[in-house]
N, C-alpha and C positions, 0 to 999 in steps of 0.2 A: 405645782401646775404639771399636769400630765400631758406630755408631748406626743404620746403615741396616738395614731389615728387608724381607723379602720380602712384598709385598702382593698380594692377588688383587683385580683390578679388577672392574668391574660386567660386563665381557665375558668374565671368567674368565681373562685373561691375567695372568701374574706380572709385576709391576714393583717396583722398589725405591723406597722413600721416600728422597728425597734430602735431604742436609743443606743447608740453605738459610739465608741471612741473615734472610729474613722468611718467616714461615709464616702460614697463614690459619686461622681458626676460623670455621666456618660454622654459623649458627643458622637452622633452618627452622621455621616455624610449621606443624607437621604437620597441625593441624586445619584449617587454611585451604588447605593444598596441594592442587591437583586432579591432580597427577601427569602433567602435560602433557608432560614431559621436555624442554622448550626449554633448560632450564638444564643439563641433562645433555649436550646437543649442544654447548653453549657451553663446557664445562669441557675445557680442553686436558690436564688431568692425570688424567682419569677418576676424580675424587674423589667423584663423585655417582652413586647408583644407586637403582633403584626398590625400595622395600620390599616385603616378602611379605604385610604386613598392611594392613588398611584403616583409614582414620581415621573420624571421626564422620560425615562426609558420604558414606561409602562409597568413597572414592577410595583407590588405592595412592598413597603419598606418596614424596617423595625423601628419602633419607638421606644424610648426608655422611661420607666418611672423612677426618677432619681431619688425618691423618698425610700424606696425599698433597696437600693443599690448599697452594697458593703465595700465596693472598691476592689474586688478580688481580681479584676482584669481577665477572667476566664473567657468572657465574651470577645475581647479584643484579640486574645491569643488564638481563638480558633476561627476568626472570620477570614474567609479565603480571599476576600477583596481588600483587606486592611482598611475599612471604612469607619472602624470603631476606635475612639480614643476614650480612655478612662482616666480621670483625675481623682486623686485621693484628697479629701479634705478632712480636717479636724474641726467639727462643729463647736466643741467646747473651748477651744483655743481662742483667745482674744487677739484680735487684729492690733498690732502695734505700728504706729506710724514712725518710720525711721527718718523721714524728710525734715530737714532742719526748718525751723520756723521761719527763718529770713532768707529762704532759697532765692526768692525773686530779687532781692536786693543785691545778694552775691552775684547772680548772673548778670544783673544790669551793670554792676561795678566791674565785672570781667570784660563785658563787651564794650563798655566806654573807655577802657583803659588804652593808653596810646601803644602799649606793647601789642594788644590784640589788633588795633587798627594797622600797624606796621605789618604785622604777619599776614592779615587778610589782603593786604595790597601787594604782596610779594609774588613775583612770577616764579613759578616752579618749573624745572626743566623736565 
C-alpha cells in the first residue's frame, strides 16, 4: 500500500508527502500569530502557509500541513512571538499501553481502605 499522496504547497506546486521515520505535528496559537511569515521561509518542506481568514487581532495567521512536516523545529526556533510548538512523532512505532488491566479495582481498593479514610480525615497544620 502506497501511503504517499500528492500535496499542494503554499506556492501551488505539487509535492509528495514522504514516508519518514520521524514526522512532526505543528501547533500554532493562531490568535497570537501576526502572520509575519518568518516561519514559512524557514520551512524547507513548504508545510506552512498563510491562511485566508483573520484572527482576533486582524492578522492572517499561519496554518500547517502536518503531512509534510518533518519535525525539524526550524519554524518554532525563528518565530518572534513563540506561538509555534512542534512535536515529533514516530508513525511506525506501535503504541504500547502500560496501564495495568485492573487499575480501576486497585484505585477502588486504595480509596476504600481504612488507612486512606484516616488520612483524608486528618487535620493538617
